[in-house]
C-alpha positions as CSV (number, residue, x, y, z in Angstrom):
1,M,0.0,0.0,0.0
2,E,2.9,2.3,0.8
3,L,4.3,1.8,-2.7
4,I,0.9,2.9,-4.2
5,I,0.9,6.1,-2.1
6,E,4.5,6.9,-3.0
7,T,3.7,6.5,-6.7
8,L,0.7,8.7,-6.5
9,D,2.7,11.3,-4.6
10,K,5.2,11.5,-7.5
11,F,2.4,12.5,-9.9
12,G,0.7,14.9,-7.5
13,P,-3.0,15.5,-7.0
14,G,-3.5,16.0,-10.8
15,I,-3.5,12.3,-11.4
16,L,-6.6,11.8,-9.4
17,V,-8.9,13.6,-11.9
18,P,-7.9,11.4,-14.9
19,L,-8.1,8.3,-12.7
20,G,-11.5,9.3,-11.4
21,C,-12.8,9.9,-14.9
22,F,-11.4,6.6,-16.0
23,A,-13.1,4.8,-13.1
24,F,-16.4,6.5,-13.9
25,V,-16.3,5.5,-17.5
26,S,-15.3,1.9,-16.6
27,I,-18.3,1.6,-14.2
28,L,-20.6,3.1,-16.7
29,A,-19.4,0.7,-19.4
30,Q,-19.7,-2.4,-17.3
31,W,-23.0,-1.3,-15.7
32,S,-24.6,-0.8,-19.2
33,L,-23.1,-4.1,-20.5
34,Y,-24.5,-6.0,-17.5
35,D,-28.0,-4.4,-17.9
36,K,-28.0,-5.3,-21.6
37,C,-27.2,-8.9,-20.8
38,G,-30.0,-9.1,-18.2
39,L,-27.7,-9.1,-15.2
40,P,-27.7,-6.7,-12.2
41,G,-25.6,-3.6,-13.0
42,I,-24.8,-3.0,-9.4
43,D,-22.4,-6.0,-9.6
44,C,-19.9,-3.9,-11.4
45,I,-18.9,-2.1,-8.2
46,I,-18.6,-5.2,-6.0
47,P,-15.0,-6.4,-6.5
48,V,-15.1,-10.2,-6.8
49,K,-18.8,-10.3,-7.9
50,N,-17.8,-8.1,-10.7
51,V,-15.5,-10.7,-12.2
52,I,-18.0,-13.5,-11.6
53,T,-20.8,-11.6,-13.3
54,F,-18.6,-10.6,-16.3
55,L,-17.7,-14.3,-16.8
56,K,-21.3,-15.2,-16.5
57,I,-22.0,-13.2,-19.7
58,M,-19.8,-15.6,-21.6
59,G,-21.4,-18.6,-19.8
60,R,-18.3,-19.4,-17.8
61,P,-18.6,-20.9,-14.3
62,A,-17.8,-18.8,-11.2
63,S,-14.7,-20.9,-10.6
64,H,-13.0,-19.4,-13.6
65,S,-12.9,-16.1,-11.7
66,L,-9.8,-17.5,-10.0
67,Y,-8.0,-17.5,-13.4
68,V,-8.7,-13.8,-13.6
69,I,-8.1,-12.7,-9.9
70,A,-5.2,-14.9,-8.8
71,P,-2.3,-14.2,-11.2
72,P,-1.9,-10.4,-11.0
73,P,-0.9,-10.4,-7.3
74,F,1.7,-13.1,-8.0
75,I,3.0,-11.1,-11.0
76,L,3.3,-7.9,-8.8
77,A,4.9,-9.8,-5.9
78,S,7.5,-11.4,-8.2
79,L,8.5,-8.0,-9.5
80,L,8.7,-6.5,-6.0
81,I,10.2,-9.4,-4.0
82,F,13.0,-10.8,-6.2
83,E,16.1,-8.7,-6.7
84,N,17.5,-10.6,-9.7
85,P,15.9,-9.2,-12.8
86,A,16.0,-12.6,-14.6
87,L,14.2,-14.2,-11.7
88,Q,11.7,-11.2,-11.4
89,F,10.7,-11.4,-15.1
90,G,10.9,-15.1,-15.3
91,V,8.4,-15.7,-12.5
92,A,6.2,-12.8,-13.7
93,A,6.1,-14.3,-17.2
94,L,5.3,-17.7,-15.7
95,F,2.0,-16.2,-14.3
96,F,1.5,-13.5,-17.0
97,I,1.5,-15.7,-20.1
98,P,-1.4,-18.1,-19.1
99,W,-3.3,-15.2,-17.6
100,A,-3.0,-13.1,-20.7
101,Y,-4.1,-16.0,-22.9
102,F,-7.1,-16.6,-20.7
103,M,-8.1,-12.9,-20.8
104,I,-7.7,-12.7,-24.6
105,K,-9.9,-15.8,-24.9
106,V,-12.6,-14.3,-22.6
107,Y,-12.7,-11.0,-24.6
108,I,-13.0,-13.0,-27.9
109,E,-15.9,-14.8,-26.3
110,L,-17.4,-11.5,-25.3
111,C,-17.3,-10.5,-29.0
112,Q,-19.0,-13.7,-30.0
113,C,-21.8,-13.2,-27.4
114,F,-22.8,-10.1,-29.4
115,G,-22.4,-11.8,-32.8
116,H,-19.0,-10.4,-33.8
117,Y,-16.9,-13.0,-35.4
118,K,-14.4,-10.9,-37.4
119,T,-10.7,-10.8,-36.6
120,T,-10.8,-7.0,-36.5
121,D,-13.5,-7.1,-33.8
122,Y,-11.3,-9.5,-31.8
123,I,-8.3,-7.2,-32.2
124,F,-10.2,-4.0,-31.2
125,C,-11.8,-5.8,-28.2
126,V,-8.5,-7.0,-26.9
127,L,-6.6,-3.8,-27.5
128,F,-9.3,-1.3,-26.5
129,N,-11.3,-3.6,-24.2
130,G,-12.7,-0.8,-22.0
131,F,-13.9,1.3,-24.9
132,Y,-15.2,-1.8,-26.7
133,V,-17.2,-2.8,-23.6
134,L,-18.5,0.7,-23.5
135,H,-19.5,0.5,-27.1
136,L,-21.3,-2.9,-26.6
137,G,-23.1,-1.6,-23.5
138,L,-24.3,1.8,-24.9
139,S,-24.9,0.9,-28.6
140,Y,-28.6,0.4,-29.5
141,N,-27.6,-1.8,-32.5
142,E,-25.7,-4.4,-30.4
143,K,-27.9,-7.2,-29.1
144,Y,-26.8,-9.8,-26.6
145,K,-27.1,-13.3,-28.3
146,G,-26.4,-15.3,-25.2
147,P,-23.4,-17.2,-23.7
148,V,-21.0,-18.9,-26.0
149,Y,-18.7,-20.9,-23.7
150,R,-21.1,-23.8,-23.0
151,K,-22.4,-23.8,-26.6
152,Q,-18.8,-24.3,-27.9
153,K,-18.3,-27.2,-25.6
154,E,-21.7,-28.7,-26.5
155,A,-20.9,-28.3,-30.3
156,V,-17.7,-30.2,-29.8
157,K,-19.4,-33.0,-27.9
158,S,-22.2,-33.3,-30.4
159,D,-19.6,-33.5,-33.3
160,N,-17.8,-36.3,-31.4
161,V,-21.0,-38.2,-30.8
162,G,-21.9,-37.9,-34.5
163,D,-18.5,-39.2,-35.5
164,Q,-18.8,-42.2,-33.2
165,V,-22.3,-43.0,-34.5
166,A,-21.2,-42.7,-38.1
167,A,-18.3,-45.1,-37.5
């Protein structure tokens, strides 16, 4: 906590205005997205419930929230605890790479929940995810089509059953 306070002191009080604006836009974006998906918008300001509700949009179980919440503290701790730069970045990469892969996969599934299947949509969603979520939540043209995570698993199972029956 002391490190965060020291970092904010370096920037001065002027950093609080942009951070406050960013927080307001983030809450507005998620609240409108949750409302559009038929979920309670108030969940966007409750820390762990926020992640669980966001993953529920894609149809993922609540246990997958651990994949989102757990790695960042380990990444930060490895950068602060170890003094050897090779060890710092090695341990951080060990946690960051699977976490980043999972997050990219989740944001691609978010696109698919709204019927977006183009590569450009995936790139925009991953690179500008806060603004993309705001776009999805506030746009009248965007309609939530339902979760895609379980549908993908069911499609794979039904294809395998069809292959076994045909053989």
